[in-house]
Backbone as a printed PyTorch tensor [residue, N CA C, xyz], in Angstrom:
tensor([[[  0.8400,  -1.0500,  -0.1000],
         [  0.1500,   0.2410,  -0.0890],
         [  0.8520,   1.1920,  -0.1660]],

        [[  1.9810,   1.3810,   0.7190],
         [  2.5710,   2.2850,   0.6450],
         [  3.2370,   2.6680,  -0.5740]],

        [[  3.5690,   2.1760,  -1.4580],
         [  4.0640,   2.2140,  -2.6080],
         [  2.6250,   3.0740,  -3.2680]],

        [[  1.7160,   2.4220,  -3.5050],
         [  0.2860,   3.4250,  -4.0600],
         [  0.0580,   4.5500,  -3.7090]],

        [[  0.2960,   4.8840,  -2.3220],
         [  0.3630,   5.7130,  -1.3350],
         [  1.0680,   6.8550,  -1.7970]],

        [[  2.3640,   6.7660,  -2.3090],
         [  3.5890,   7.3880,  -2.7780],
         [  3.1690,   7.7330,  -4.0900]],

        [[  2.8600,   7.1840,  -5.0280],
         [  2.5610,   7.2520,  -6.2930],
         [  1.1430,   8.3720,  -6.2480]],

        [[  0.4530,   8.2310,  -5.6150],
         [ -0.6580,   9.2720,  -5.3330],
         [ -0.2690,  10.5370,  -5.2190]],

        [[  0.5550,  10.5050,  -4.0040],
         [  1.0170,  11.4620,  -3.3380],
         [  2.0010,  12.3880,  -4.2780]],

        [[  2.8340,  11.7380,  -4.9680],
         [  3.8230,  12.3680,  -5.7380],
         [  2.3320,  12.6910,  -6.8600]],

        [[  1.9930,  12.1590,  -7.4610],
         [  0.7940,  12.7390,  -8.6590],
         [  0.1190,  14.4210,  -8.0740]],

        [[ -0.2140,  14.0680,  -6.8600],
         [ -0.8000,  15.3020,  -6.4100],
         [ -0.0510,  16.3620,  -6.2370]],

        [[  1.3810,  15.9170,  -5.7370],
         [  2.2100,  16.9920,  -5.4540],
         [  2.2610,  17.9990,  -6.7230]],

        [[  2.5400,  17.1490,  -7.9020],
         [  2.7980,  17.8590,  -9.0040],
         [  1.7120,  18.7980,  -9.2440]],

        [[  0.1440,  18.3910,  -9.2290],
         [ -0.9700,  18.9030,  -9.8100],
         [ -0.8290,  20.2220,  -8.6540]],

        [[ -0.2250,  20.0690,  -7.3950],
         [ -0.4340,  21.3930,  -6.2370],
         [  0.5990,  22.3010,  -7.0710]],

        [[  2.0240,  21.5120,  -7.2830],
         [  3.0660,  22.8390,  -8.0810],
         [  1.9690,  23.7930,  -9.1680]],

        [[  1.6510,  23.0690, -10.1620],
         [  1.1620,  23.5080, -11.0480],
         [ -0.1840,  24.3410, -11.0330]],

        [[ -1.0380,  23.7770,  -9.5620],
         [ -2.2790,  24.8190,  -9.4990],
         [ -1.6060,  26.3160,  -8.7930]],

        [[ -0.4880,  25.9380,  -7.6340],
         [  0.3250,  27.3850,  -7.3420],
         [  0.8310,  28.2310,  -8.5560]],

        [[  1.3770,  27.5670, -10.0090],
         [  1.9610,  28.2220, -10.7720],
         [  1.0670,  28.9520, -10.9450]],

        [[ -0.3840,  28.3020, -11.6790],
         [ -1.1360,  28.8830, -12.3850],
         [ -1.9760,  30.2010, -11.4780]],

        [[ -1.9160,  30.0320, -10.2350],
         [ -2.6390,  31.2200,  -9.3270],
         [ -1.3610,  32.2950,  -9.0770]],

        [[ -0.5480,  31.7100,  -9.0870],
         [  0.6960,  32.7710,  -9.5780],
         [  0.7740,  33.4280, -10.6070]],

        [[  0.2510,  32.6710, -11.8700],
         [  0.5220,  33.8560, -12.9980],
         [ -0.6150,  34.3130, -13.5630]],

        [[ -1.9350,  33.9960, -12.4200],
         [ -2.9960,  34.7380, -12.6930],
         [ -3.1060,  36.2850, -11.5670]],

        [[ -2.4780,  35.8900, -10.5230],
         [ -2.5400,  37.1040,  -9.3740],
         [ -1.9490,  37.9770,  -9.8410]],

        [[ -0.4790,  37.3400, -10.0520],
         [  0.6650,  38.4470, -10.3850],
         [  1.0930,  38.3370, -11.9030]],

        [[ -0.2670,  38.6150, -12.5310],
         [ -0.1680,  38.5690, -14.1230],
         [  1.1810,  39.4990, -14.8000]],

        [[  1.8300,  40.2540, -14.3140],
         [  2.5530,  41.2120, -14.4080],
         [  3.9580,  40.6500, -14.8330]],

        [[  4.4520,  40.2900, -13.6940],
         [  5.7150,  39.6960, -13.7010],
         [  6.2430,  38.3940, -14.7560]],

        [[  5.2180,  37.2140, -15.0610],
         [  5.8630,  36.3650, -15.5270],
         [  5.1480,  37.0190, -16.8040]],

        [[  4.3940,  37.9610, -17.3310],
         [  4.1160,  38.4780, -18.7480],
         [  5.2250,  38.9840, -18.9110]],

        [[  5.7330,  40.0160, -18.2550],
         [  7.0060,  40.2520, -18.7490],
         [  8.0530,  39.3080, -18.8000]],

        [[  8.1400,  38.2170, -18.5540],
         [  8.6940,  37.0470, -18.9360],
         [  8.7560,  36.8070, -20.4200]],

        [[  6.8110,  36.7080, -20.7550],
         [  6.8700,  36.0210, -21.7280],
         [  7.3130,  37.1540, -22.7770]],

        [[  6.9790,  38.2040, -22.8470],
         [  7.4110,  39.2290, -23.4500],
         [  8.9440,  39.7970, -23.8800]],

        [[  9.7530,  39.5860, -22.7330],
         [ 11.0240,  39.4450, -23.3490],
         [ 11.7150,  38.4710, -24.3980]],

        [[ 11.2520,  37.0860, -23.5820],
         [ 11.7870,  36.0010, -24.7400],
         [ 11.2090,  36.4270, -26.1690]],

        [[  9.8510,  36.4300, -25.9180],
         [  9.5410,  36.3960, -27.6560],
         [  9.9610,  37.9430, -28.1490]],

        [[ 10.4110,  39.0190, -27.6190],
         [ 10.8870,  39.8930, -28.4840],
         [ 12.3950,  39.8910, -28.7640]],

        [[ 12.8840,  38.9330, -28.0220],
         [ 14.4230,  38.7060, -28.0970],
         [ 15.2780,  39.4070, -27.9560]],

        [[ 14.7520,  40.4850, -26.9740],
         [ 15.7490,  41.6340, -26.7460],
         [ 16.3220,  41.6380, -25.7770]],

        [[ 16.8050,  40.1980, -25.0890],
         [ 18.1660,  40.3530, -24.2030],
         [ 18.7640,  39.1700, -24.8150]],

        [[ 18.4890,  38.7720, -26.3430],
         [ 19.5660,  37.9750, -26.6800],
         [ 21.2150,  38.3770, -27.5340]],

        [[ 21.8970,  37.6160, -27.3840],
         [ 23.3990,  38.2370, -28.0660],
         [ 23.1660,  39.3590, -29.4280]],

        [[ 24.0150,  40.7900, -28.8280],
         [ 23.5480,  41.4210, -29.9790],
         [ 24.1180,  40.7230, -31.4640]],

        [[ 23.2400,  41.3680, -31.9600],
         [ 23.7000,  41.3060, -33.6400],
         [ 23.4010,  39.7460, -34.4510]],

        [[ 22.6270,  38.7930, -33.3890],
         [ 22.8180,  37.2250, -33.7930],
         [ 21.7390,  37.2950, -34.9090]],

        [[ 22.2310,  36.2890, -35.8220],
         [ 21.5570,  36.3990, -37.3600],
         [ 19.8320,  35.7150, -37.2980]],

        [[ 19.4970,  35.5640, -35.8300],
         [ 17.6860,  34.9030, -36.0190],
         [ 16.8160,  35.7180, -35.2000]],

        [[ 17.1580,  36.9070, -35.2640],
         [ 16.2090,  37.8980, -34.8920],
         [ 15.0600,  38.2650, -35.4650]],

        [[ 15.1480,  37.7130, -37.0570],
         [ 13.8790,  38.0410, -37.7890],
         [ 12.9010,  37.0190, -36.8580]],

        [[ 12.9340,  36.4320, -36.0830],
         [ 12.1770,  35.4540, -35.4440],
         [ 11.3530,  36.1320, -34.2500]],

        [[ 12.0370,  37.4270, -33.7920],
         [ 11.1880,  37.9890, -32.5940],
         [ 10.0970,  38.5410, -32.7420]],

        [[  9.2830,  38.8540, -32.1920],
         [  7.6320,  39.1620, -32.1470],
         [  7.5530,  40.7440, -31.3560]],

        [[  6.9020,  41.5860, -31.7200],
         [  7.0690,  42.5270, -31.3410],
         [  5.0320,  43.0340, -31.0450]],

        [[  4.6380,  42.4130, -31.0480],
         [  3.2180,  42.4850, -31.3100],
         [  2.4320,  42.2350, -29.8480]],

        [[  2.3820,  43.5300, -29.0950],
         [  1.3040,  43.2540, -27.7040],
         [  0.5420,  41.9450, -27.6950]],

        [[ -0.4480,  42.0230, -28.2420],
         [ -1.3730,  41.4840, -28.3420],
         [ -1.0090,  39.6450, -28.5730]],

        [[  0.1850,  39.7040, -29.1820],
         [  0.6210,  37.9220, -28.9610],
         [  1.0270,  37.8970, -27.6890]],

        [[  1.6770,  38.2120, -27.2500],
         [  2.4530,  38.3410, -25.9250],
         [  1.0650,  37.8930, -24.6750]],

        [[  0.0020,  38.7660, -25.1070],
         [ -1.0620,  38.1780, -24.2940],
         [ -1.4620,  36.6120, -24.4060]],

        [[ -1.5460,  36.4340, -26.3230],
         [ -2.0970,  35.6780, -26.5730],
         [ -1.5190,  34.3100, -25.8960]],

        [[  0.1320,  33.9520, -25.8560],
         [  0.8580,  33.0750, -25.4970],
         [  0.8220,  32.7290, -24.2070]],

        [[  1.0310,  33.9020, -23.4860],
         [  0.5880,  33.8190, -22.2630],
         [ -0.2320,  33.3230, -21.3130]],

        [[ -1.5100,  33.3810, -21.8600],
         [ -2.8000,  32.9600, -21.5920],
         [ -2.8890,  31.5500, -22.0290]],

        [[ -2.0800,  31.6660, -23.0670],
         [ -1.9930,  30.3090, -23.8700],
         [ -1.3270,  28.9480, -22.1960]],

        [[ -0.6180,  29.7580, -22.1730],
         [  0.7020,  29.1330, -21.2630],
         [ -0.2740,  28.6990, -19.7570]],

        [[ -1.1720,  29.8420, -19.1440],
         [ -1.8500,  29.5860, -17.9690],
         [ -2.9540,  28.5900, -18.1030]],

        [[ -3.6820,  29.1070, -19.6100],
         [ -4.4390,  27.7490, -19.1220],
         [ -4.0690,  26.3080, -19.7180]],

        [[ -2.6800,  25.9920, -20.1180],
         [ -2.1460,  24.8190, -20.2630],
         [ -1.4150,  24.3160, -18.9160]],

        [[ -1.0840,  25.3650, -17.9790],
         [ -0.9080,  24.8390, -16.8770],
         [ -2.1990,  24.1980, -15.9750]],

        [[ -3.5940,  25.7350, -16.3080],
         [ -4.3470,  24.7100, -15.7100],
         [ -5.1830,  23.5770, -16.0020]],

        [[ -5.2570,  23.2880, -16.9460],
         [ -5.7620,  22.2530, -18.1390],
         [ -4.9450,  20.8050, -17.0170]],

        [[ -3.6680,  20.7610, -17.0760],
         [ -2.6350,  19.6920, -16.7850],
         [ -2.8350,  19.7690, -15.3170]],

        [[ -2.9340,  20.8090, -14.5760],
         [ -3.3970,  20.6820, -12.9650],
         [ -4.6770,  20.0360, -12.7260]],

        [[ -5.5810,  20.2250, -13.6590],
         [ -7.2120,  19.5990, -13.3090],
         [ -7.1050,  18.2500, -13.6690]],

        [[ -6.5320,  17.9500, -14.6280],
         [ -6.2380,  16.4660, -15.3420],
         [ -5.6260,  15.7250, -14.0340]],

        [[ -4.6270,  16.1950, -13.4730],
         [ -3.8340,  15.3620, -12.7050],
         [ -4.6410,  15.2920, -11.6460]],

        [[ -5.1230,  16.2230, -11.3250],
         [ -5.9950,  15.9150,  -9.8250],
         [ -7.0430,  15.0970,  -9.8270]],

        [[ -7.6210,  15.2680, -11.4040],
         [ -8.6520,  14.0710, -11.4050],
         [ -8.4830,  12.8660, -11.7600]],

        [[ -7.1720,  12.6840, -12.1340],
         [ -6.4910,  11.0270, -12.3740],
         [ -5.8720,  11.1070, -10.6950]],

        [[ -5.5190,  11.7780, -10.4410],
         [ -5.0610,  11.6710,  -8.6610],
         [ -6.6900,  11.0660,  -7.5100]],

        [[ -7.0380,  11.5380,  -7.9770],
         [ -8.4620,  11.2670,  -7.2850],
         [ -9.0140,   9.8230,  -7.5250]],

        [[ -8.8630,   9.4600,  -9.1460],
         [ -9.3710,   8.1910,  -9.4680],
         [ -8.3830,   7.4020,  -8.5890]],

        [[ -7.3010,   7.4310,  -8.5610],
         [ -6.3840,   6.7080,  -7.7630],
         [ -6.4010,   6.4420,  -6.7080]],

        [[ -6.3830,   7.6940,  -5.8950],
         [ -6.9920,   7.5670,  -4.5010],
         [ -8.0790,   6.5480,  -4.2410]],

        [[ -9.1190,   6.6000,  -5.2700],
         [-10.5180,   5.6050,  -5.2030],
         [-10.3220,   4.3270,  -5.6530]],

        [[ -9.5770,   4.1020,  -6.0040],
         [ -8.7580,   2.4780,  -6.5230],
         [ -7.4010,   2.0870,  -5.7040]],

        [[ -7.4100,   2.7390,  -4.5960],
         [ -5.9660,   2.2080,  -4.3680],
         [ -6.1530,   0.9880,  -3.2950]],

        [[ -6.9270,   0.4530,  -3.2800],
         [ -7.3360,  -0.9560,  -2.4310],
         [ -7.8930,  -2.0060,  -3.5880]],

        [[ -7.9190,  -1.2510,  -5.1280],
         [ -8.3370,  -2.3340,  -5.9910],
         [ -7.2280,  -3.4610,  -6.1720]],

        [[ -7.4730,  -4.3120,  -6.8810],
         [ -6.4250,  -5.0140,  -7.2100],
         [ -5.6720,  -4.6390,  -8.4650]],

        [[ -4.2340,  -5.4670,  -8.4070],
         [ -3.2240,  -4.3890,  -9.2460],
         [ -3.5670,  -4.3870, -10.6450]],

        [[ -4.3240,  -5.1650, -11.4480],
         [ -4.5090,  -4.6510, -12.6090],
         [ -5.7350,  -3.2380, -12.4760]],

        [[ -6.5920,  -3.2170, -11.8040],
         [ -7.9920,  -2.4520, -12.0050],
         [ -7.0650,  -0.9010, -11.1730]],

        [[ -6.0590,  -1.1400, -10.4810],
         [ -5.1480,  -0.0270, -10.1370],
         [ -4.7180,   0.5880, -11.5730]],

        [[ -3.7860,  -0.2050, -12.4880],
         [ -2.7150,   0.0480, -13.1070],
         [ -3.9280,   0.7310, -13.9810]],

        [[ -5.1380,   0.4660, -14.2530],
         [ -6.1500,   1.1010, -15.7970],
         [ -6.2100,   2.3580, -15.0100]],

        [[ -6.5690,   2.6460, -13.9350],
         [ -7.0300,   3.7810, -13.3910],
         [ -5.7120,   4.7400, -13.7090]],

        [[ -4.7210,   4.7070, -13.7160],
         [ -3.5020,   5.5290, -13.9910],
         [ -3.8090,   6.1890, -15.0090]],

        [[ -4.5860,   5.9970, -15.8760],
         [ -4.3200,   6.9170, -17.0600],
         [ -4.8550,   8.1760, -17.2110]],

        [[ -5.7260,   8.4730, -16.6590],
         [ -5.5930,  10.0620, -16.5720],
         [ -4.6300,  10.7750, -15.8190]],

        [[ -4.2060,  10.2940, -14.7830],
         [ -2.6770,  10.9670, -13.7650],
         [ -1.8230,  11.1960, -14.9160]],

        [[ -1.7660,   9.8620, -16.0710],
         [ -0.9760,   9.5840, -16.6780],
         [ -0.8690,  10.8910, -17.6450]],

        [[ -2.0600,  10.9890, -18.7840],
         [ -2.5630,  11.9660, -19.3080],
         [ -1.8160,  13.1130, -18.8970]],

        [[ -2.3170,  13.6310, -17.7130],
         [ -2.2290,  15.1210, -16.9390],
         [ -0.5820,  15.0990, -17.1070]],

        [[  0.2100,  13.8910, -17.0080],
         [  2.0070,  14.5660, -16.4150],
         [  2.3030,  14.7490, -17.3790]],

        [[  2.0610,  13.7850, -18.7770],
         [  1.9810,  14.0000, -20.1880],
         [  1.9760,  15.8080, -20.7910]],

        [[  0.8880,  15.9600, -20.7490],
         [  0.1780,  17.1250, -20.7610],
         [  1.1370,  18.0980, -20.5780]],

        [[  1.9150,  17.9450, -19.0070],
         [  2.4200,  18.9430, -18.0810],
         [  4.2130,  19.0920, -18.6750]],

        [[  4.8100,  17.4520, -18.9710],
         [  5.6760,  17.5000, -19.8490],
         [  5.9830,  18.5130, -20.9270]],

        [[  4.8040,  17.8780, -21.5100],
         [  4.6750,  18.8200, -23.1330],
         [  4.9170,  20.0220, -23.0490]],

        [[  4.0280,  20.9760, -21.8220],
         [  4.5920,  22.5580, -21.7120],
         [  6.2000,  22.6560, -21.4160]],

        [[  6.8400,  22.0970, -20.5480],
         [  8.0570,  22.2200, -20.3170],
         [  9.1470,  21.8680, -21.8450]],

        [[  8.7110,  21.0620, -22.7080],
         [  9.6750,  20.4520, -23.1540],
         [  9.3210,  21.4890, -24.5200]],

        [[  7.8960,  21.6440, -24.7840],
         [  7.4150,  22.4420, -26.3510],
         [  7.5220,  23.8760, -25.9610]],

        [[  7.4210,  23.8770, -25.1580],
         [  6.7600,  25.8850, -24.7360],
         [  7.8560,  26.7570, -24.4900]],

        [[  8.4550,  25.7490, -23.4730],
         [  9.4910,  26.5290, -23.1220],
         [ 11.1580,  26.4100, -23.2240]],

        [[ 11.4040,  24.6870, -23.4650],
         [ 12.8060,  23.9240, -24.0160],
         [ 12.8960,  24.4220, -25.6280]],

        [[ 12.2200,  24.0650, -26.0020],
         [ 11.8540,  24.1120, -27.5150],
         [ 11.6870,  25.6630, -27.7230]],

        [[ 10.2240,  26.0450, -28.0560],
         [  9.8320,  27.1460, -28.2990],
         [ 10.9000,  28.3500, -27.8650]],

        [[ 10.5380,  28.6740, -26.4690],
         [ 11.3070,  29.6800, -25.4860],
         [ 12.6330,  29.7170, -25.6940]],

        [[ 13.2430,  28.2490, -25.4470],
         [ 14.2450,  27.9000, -25.5680],
         [ 15.2230,  28.8170, -26.4470]],

        [[ 14.8880,  27.3130, -27.7720],
         [ 15.6430,  27.0030, -29.0570],
         [ 15.4620,  28.3130, -30.1180]],

        [[ 13.5720,  28.1820, -30.1830],
         [ 13.4730,  29.2310, -31.1380],
         [ 13.3010,  30.3350, -31.0040]],

        [[ 13.3520,  31.0430, -29.7200],
         [ 13.3350,  32.3760, -29.5510],
         [ 14.7860,  32.0730, -28.6250]],

        [[ 15.5590,  31.6760, -28.7480],
         [ 17.1000,  31.6590, -28.2070],
         [ 16.3570,  32.0140, -26.8200]],

        [[ 15.9520,  31.6700, -25.9280],
         [ 16.3050,  32.0990, -24.1660],
         [ 17.2860,  32.1510, -23.4790]],

        [[ 18.5270,  30.5830, -24.0360],
         [ 19.1250,  30.8350, -23.7140],
         [ 20.4420,  31.3370, -23.8910]],

        [[ 20.2070,  32.6350, -24.7410],
         [ 21.2490,  33.5670, -24.9280],
         [ 20.8560,  34.7190, -23.9140]],

        [[ 19.9080,  34.7650, -22.8300],
         [ 19.5130,  35.9300, -22.3420],
         [ 20.0090,  35.5490, -20.6310]],

        [[ 20.6560,  36.2120, -20.3920],
         [ 21.2240,  36.1510, -18.4470],
         [ 20.2130,  36.8350, -17.7600]],

        [[ 19.1820,  37.2200, -17.9580],
         [ 17.8680,  37.9530, -17.3130],
         [ 16.9670,  37.0120, -17.5330]],

        [[ 16.3140,  36.4460, -19.1290],
         [ 14.8170,  36.4320, -19.0990],
         [ 15.0880,  34.7960, -19.6680]],

        [[ 16.2710,  33.9660, -18.7280],
         [ 16.2650,  32.5130, -18.8650],
         [ 15.7270,  31.7290, -18.6560]],

        [[ 14.3820,  30.8400, -18.9870],
         [ 13.9240,  30.1320, -17.6790],
         [ 14.4230,  28.1830, -18.0700]],

        [[ 15.4160,  28.3850, -18.8090],
         [ 15.8130,  26.8710, -19.1950],
         [ 15.9450,  26.0300, -18.0130]],

        [[ 16.9850,  26.7950, -16.7860],
         [ 16.6910,  25.8990, -15.9520],
         [ 15.7580,  25.1950, -15.1730]],

        [[ 14.5560,  26.4310, -14.8750],
         [ 13.4260,  25.6550, -14.0610],
         [ 12.6630,  25.0190, -15.4200]],

        [[ 13.0360,  24.8960, -16.4300],
         [ 12.0890,  24.3450, -16.9400],
         [ 12.4080,  22.7900, -17.6090]],

        [[ 13.8520,  22.4800, -17.5910],
         [ 14.5070,  21.4140, -17.3450],
         [ 14.1750,  20.7890, -16.1130]],

        [[ 14.6910,  21.3200, -14.8290],
         [ 14.4970,  20.8270, -13.5780],
         [ 13.1570,  20.0870, -13.3950]],

        [[ 12.2110,  21.1980, -14.0380],
         [ 10.4650,  20.2430, -13.6770],
         [ 10.0920,  19.4880, -14.8510]],

        [[ 10.8440,  19.3440, -16.2790],
         [ 10.7220,  18.1880, -16.6770],
         [ 11.3590,  16.9350, -16.1260]],

        [[ 12.3690,  16.9120, -15.5190],
         [ 12.6260,  16.0000, -14.9760],
         [ 12.0350,  15.3720, -14.0250]],

        [[ 11.6810,  16.1120, -13.1920],
         [ 10.7910,  16.1360, -11.7900],
         [  9.4180,  15.0160, -12.4070]],

        [[  8.2440,  15.8190, -13.1260],
         [  7.7400,  15.1890, -13.7890],
         [  7.8870,  13.7940, -14.5620]],

        [[  8.9600,  13.9640, -15.1930],
         [  9.2730,  12.7220, -15.8010],
         [  9.3330,  11.8960, -15.1680]],

        [[ 10.2460,  11.9930, -13.6820],
         [ 10.3930,  10.8130, -12.6620],
         [  8.9450,  10.3580, -12.0060]],

        [[  7.7870,  11.7180, -11.8920],
         [  6.7720,  10.9490, -10.9500],
         [  6.4920,   9.7530, -12.3660]],

        [[  5.9950,  11.0190, -13.1760],
         [  5.4680,   9.5340, -14.4000],
         [  6.0210,   8.3390, -14.4320]],

        [[  6.8720,   7.9910, -14.2160],
         [  8.1490,   6.8730, -14.6170],
         [  7.4240,   5.7800, -13.5230]],

        [[  7.6000,   6.3460, -12.1850],
         [  7.2410,   5.9950, -10.9130],
         [  6.0620,   5.4510, -11.2140]],

        [[  5.0240,   6.1470, -11.2700],
         [  3.9910,   6.1430, -10.9780],
         [  3.2620,   4.7410, -12.4100]],

        [[  4.0580,   4.8700, -13.5340],
         [  3.4270,   3.6350, -14.5320],
         [  4.5890,   2.1880, -14.1880]],

        [[  4.9020,   2.2440, -13.1040],
         [  5.6050,   1.0550, -12.4000],
         [  4.6020,  -0.1000, -12.0840]],

        [[  4.8350,  -0.9250, -12.3230],
         [  3.5940,  -2.2330, -12.3950],
         [  3.8400,  -2.4610, -10.7910]],

        [[  2.5680,  -2.6250, -10.2640],
         [  1.8360,  -2.7010,  -9.0510],
         [  1.7090,  -3.9380,  -8.2840]],

        [[  2.1160,  -4.4180,  -7.3170],
         [  1.8720,  -5.7580,  -6.6510],
         [  0.2660,  -5.7560,  -6.0400]],

        [[  0.1310,  -7.0860,  -6.1120],
         [ -1.2810,  -7.1430,  -5.4160],
         [ -1.2640,  -6.9070,  -3.7790]],

        [[ -2.2090,  -6.0870,  -3.5120],
         [ -2.0640,  -6.2890,  -1.9310],
         [ -2.6560,  -7.5220,  -1.1730]],

        [[ -1.8360,  -7.3250,  -0.4040],
         [ -2.1440,  -8.8980,   0.4720],
         [ -3.7330,  -8.6680,   1.0780]],

        [[ -4.6950,  -9.0320,   0.8550],
         [ -5.7500,  -9.5580,   1.4920],
         [ -6.7610,  -8.6470,   0.4980]],

        [[ -6.3060,  -8.3650,  -0.8140],
         [ -6.9150,  -7.6370,  -2.1030],
         [ -7.8350,  -8.8920,  -2.3860]],

        [[ -9.5800,  -8.3980,  -3.1200],
         [ -9.6850,  -9.0730,  -4.0230],
         [ -9.6020,  -9.0600,  -5.5740]]])
């Protein structure tokens, strides 16, 4: 039972993290909006780099991108919490049932992994050259969160043994 409860707790912890990130982005919109604006404008990348044609200089696009990130975070959190709840309800079930119940939590964790990999590491980091900025470089955080979520996903997806006394 300890392994199952650990899987549930770690899934819930990722959901909680995303919930707090979402709340922070909504209640302190300007702070992270500025991050998105600077990354998309590429205004702190290496001077004279040949890829400045990628830079975006249109305020509505900044808002659309930032709101999309917030909605992505909120959706992933909601799906993870829904999956965690399903896992909690199935914690006493046989191993096969508990394993099948993981699907919603897995979907939420994958959605979260895609946020870090696609939005931050690939689009922000490589397309908009975020790695070149000493001020607006979120690759460390994105890489750390991708790793944490990936480890939780791998742990969650490991096979479960039958519980003693389970029917």
